[in-house]
N, C-alpha and C positions, 0 to 999 in steps of 0.2 A: 176769286182770286184777286180781283182788282182792288180788295180792301188791303192787301199784303204789298210789300215793296217788292219791285220787279224781279230782283235777284232770288228772294225767297219764294215767290210764286213760280219762277221758271224752275227751282230746284224742286218744288212741291210737285209740279207736273211731271218731271223727269222721273223722280221717284215713283210716282203714281203709274207711270207707263212700265218701269221696270218691274214693280209688283203685278200688275196686270199680265205682264208677258210672262212671268214666272208661274203665275196661278193658271194661265192658260196652258203651258207647258205641264205643269202638274196634273191637271184635268185631262189631258191628251195621254199622258204617260199612263194615270191610273186606268182610264179605259182601256188602253191596249193590253196592260198587265192583267186587268179582270178577264178580257176576251182570251188572252194567252193560257190563262190557267184553266179555261174551259176547253179551248179547241186545241192547245199545246201546238201551236203553229210555229214552225220553224222560221218562217218568213217574218212574223211578229217579232221573234226573238232577235233575228238578224238586224230590223230595222231599229229596235231599242238599243242595241249593242253599238251600232255604227253611227246614228243620227242623236243620240242623247248628248254629247258635248255640243255639235253644232246647234241643236235646237235650244240649249241653254242660253245661248247669246242671241239667236235669231228672234224667239217670240219676244224678248224684252226690246231689242231694236225695233222690231215691227209695231209694237205697242206705243213706244215713244213717238215714231214717225207718225202714227195716226193721232196722238195727242198734240203734236208740234203745233197746229195752229192756234191751240189755245195760248200759246205762250206770248207773254206781252213784253217784248224787248224792242229796243230801237233797231232800224232795219239792218245796220251793219253787224251787230252781235247775233242777230237773229239768222243773218246769212251763213255767218260761220257755224252756228249751232246746227242749221239745217244741212249743210255739207257734211259735218261731222256725223250727223245721224244717217244721212244718206250713204256714206261711205261704209258706216258699221252694218248698214241693212244690206248693201251689195255684197261685202266680204263674208258676212255670216250665211247669205243665201248661196254664194258660190260655193262656201265650205260644205254646206248641206247637199248641193249637188254632187260635189266630188264624192262624198262618203256614201250617196246614193249608188254611185256606181260600184262600190264595195257591197251593197245590198243585192245588186242584180247579179254581181259575180258569185256570191254564196248561194243565190238560188239556182243558178246554172250548175254549179257544183253538186249541190244538192240532188238535182235530177239526173245529173249525168256522172257517173262514178268512172274515174280514169284507171283505177288500180284493179282492171279486169283483164282477161286474157286477151278478148277481141275488143280492143279499144280503139280501132282505127277511126272511126267516126267521131268518138269524143275527143280524140287528139286533134282531128281537123277543127272541131268547134272551139276547143280550148285556146288553139293558136290564134284564131281570128278574134276570139274574145279579148284575149291578152292584148292584142294590138289595138283593137277598138277601144278598149278601156283606156289605155295610154293617151289615144288620140283625143277621146272625148274629155279626158281630164286636163290635157294640155290646152284644149279650146275654151274650157270653162274658166281655167285661169287666165288665159289670154284675154277673153271677153270681159271678165271682171276687172283686170287691171285697167284695160283700156276704158271701161266705164267709169272707175274712180278717177283716172287721169283727166278724162274728158269733162269731168265736172268743173274743172278749173279752167277760166278763160284764156289764161296764158297759154296752157296746153292746147286749147282748141285752136287758137290763132297759129301756134306753131304747126300744128297738124295741117292747117289749110295751106301754109306755106310750103311744107313738106310736099304736098300732093303736086305742087307745080313742078317740082324736081323729082317726081318719082321715077321718070323714064331713065334719068341718068343714075339714080340711085339703084335702081333695079338691077342694071347692068354691073354696077361695081358689087353689089352685094352678090349676085350671081356667080362673078368670078371668085370672090372671096370665099363663098360657101358652097363651091361646087362639090367637095366631097360630101358635105353634110347633106345636100340636097339629093344626091345620089344615093346615099344611105338610106333617106327618107323614102325614096321612089322605091328602092329595093325593098325596103319595109312594107310597102303596099304590095309590090309583087309576091311577097313570100307569105303575106297574110291571106291572100286570095287565090293564088296559083299552088301555093304550098308545095315547093320542092322540100321543105323541111316542116316538121311540126314539133310541137311539145312532147317530149317523151321518145321522140324518134331516136333509134341508134345509128350513129354515123361513124364513119372511119375517115378522119381528117388529118391531114398532115402526118399520117403515120399513127394517130392516136385514136384509140376506141373508146366512145362515151355515148352519153345520153343528152339529148338537147334539153336543158334545165331552164332556160329563160330566153326569151326573144324581146328585146327592146326597139327603140326607134334607130339605134345606131349599131347595135353589136348583138352578138349571138354568144350566151355562156354554155359551153359544152362541159358537161360533168363526167370527168374521165374515171376509169375503173378503179384506179388507185387514190381517189378522192382528190385528185388535182382539178383544177379549171381552166379550159382552154377559150379565150375569148377572141372572137374573130368578128371582123366587121360584116355588116350584113351584105354589102356587095361582093363579098367573098363568094358566097353561094349562088351569085348570079354568074360571075366571070369565071370560076374555077371548078374543075371536076372534084366530086368526092363521091363517097359511097354512103348509100342511105339503105340499112338493112331491114327497114319496116317502111318501106315506101308504100307497098300495097298490103303486105301481110308481115307479121312477126315470125311466122314460120321461116326455118332455116335449115340448110344442111351443113354438116360438119365432117371434117376428114381426118382420118387417123393413118399416118404412113407408117410402116414397119419395114425395116431392112432385115431379112432373113437368109440363109444359106440356100443354095439351089436344091437341097434335098427336102425342104419343108413340105409337108404334107397339105396342100392348100384346102382341100376339101375339109380336113379336120379343123383347120382354122377358121373356115367359114361357119361350119357347124357351131363352134366355141363362141364365135361372134353373135350369132342369132340367139344362142342361150343368154348371153351377157345382156344384150339390150332388151330380150323379152323380161328380164328379171329387174330391169331399171324403170323406175317410175318417171324417169326424165324423157324416156323414149316416146314419140306420140304415134308410133306404129304406122308411119307412113315408108320409110325407105331404111332398108337394112342390107347392104350388099357388099362383097368383097371381090376385089379385082386384082390381078397382077398387072400393075401399071408400067412396070419397066424391069428390064434385066440388065443390070450393070456388070461390070467386070468381076466384081467378086461377090456381088448380093443380088438377091430377088427383090424387087420392091412390091409389097402388098399393100393396097389402099382400101381401108374400110370406110363406107359412106354411109353416115346415119343421120337422122332427122330429128328435130325437137321444136318444141313450140315457138321458142324466142331463144335469142343469142346467149342469154345467161344460161339457159338449161343446155344448149349444145355445147358449151365449153366444159361444163361439168360432165356431160356425157362423154364427150371425147377424150377427157383425162382419166374417167372410168374405164373405158374400151381400152385404151392404151395400156393402162396399168395391169387390166386383167389378162389382155392378150400377151403381153411379155411375160406375166407369171405362168400362163398356161404353157407357153413354149419353153420357159425354164424347167417346169415341173414335167411335162410329157415328152417333150422333143428337145432336150438341151443340146443335141447335136446339130440341131437346125438354126442355131444362133449365128450370126456372122462369123465367118472363119476364114482365116488366111491359109491358103494351101501353097506349097512349095516343093518343087521337085527337085532333090539334090542329086546330081550325079557325080559318083565317085569313080575314077579311073580304076581298071582292072587290077593293075598291081598292089594298089592302096587296099581294093577289097579284098584281095586274097591275103594280104599282110593282116588285115583287121581280123578275118576268119581263121587265120593260122593255116592256110591250106597253100600249096604250091601254085604258082600262076599257070 
């Protein structure tokens, strides 16, 4: 390369490095594809899908950095080129590490299925995995940006000066970011103590929904009617809420009926047992009927039934209510709520109405 001008030699070395990197990437990709055709590995498929874009830039940058000592340039242009290559290498390597977290997530999702009936352990794992993934990605980006910036002498001198005033700055930042820091600490607490988890069923602010996402600062609740309720993390540390799947997704549901005092309770109880026995939503744990109140005009019957989860118990309650009302209408129409009134007529008026002497 000494027989060529400096610019041409430098360009040739850079192009050679890029070609070597692309060839290395092609060879590795071919080996992985050949192995995947034989073993049909989902891990290899995930690696190829997530790391292909980042590897297309990382291997050329790595090859160029290895050939960089061969470049014959004056000190100042060489230093500029070296920093550019170093920044590209750091950026692409950090990009690859970020995409590697997606590979780990795919592997966990493959091994543990969340769409099962008894998924408590899996939901615990997914909640921790989601938080840890976001934390690791943030740390990777933070370190990569720090390494890129610290490669400049001016930034290093500025960093040294900032360290001398770190005490005052930390106090100011602490006051300014008090809410953000409290949310971050609440995120750690939620991830590991787990008052809520991914796919938990909650009742918050009078709304029923499932935990769809947990980020560093907020929780997204998917409401039953496809709305989204967004709440800060520290809400779940400071305020009460209902968690219907804390230890198990099994749940009880109630159906209240207002009937007349003449209702045959035992017949209604027998009909309730027949209804739930024929329903695939009933988990065969609880099916009882009680008289829970006797009001001025009606008798209150409470049917208590059980199901495997909140969605099933809602459908079961609606079915039981509909069929019990239909049973009363069909078999005992006189036992539906009625208003009784006693009309007292004076004797003269009654005799006149009947046409008899008083």
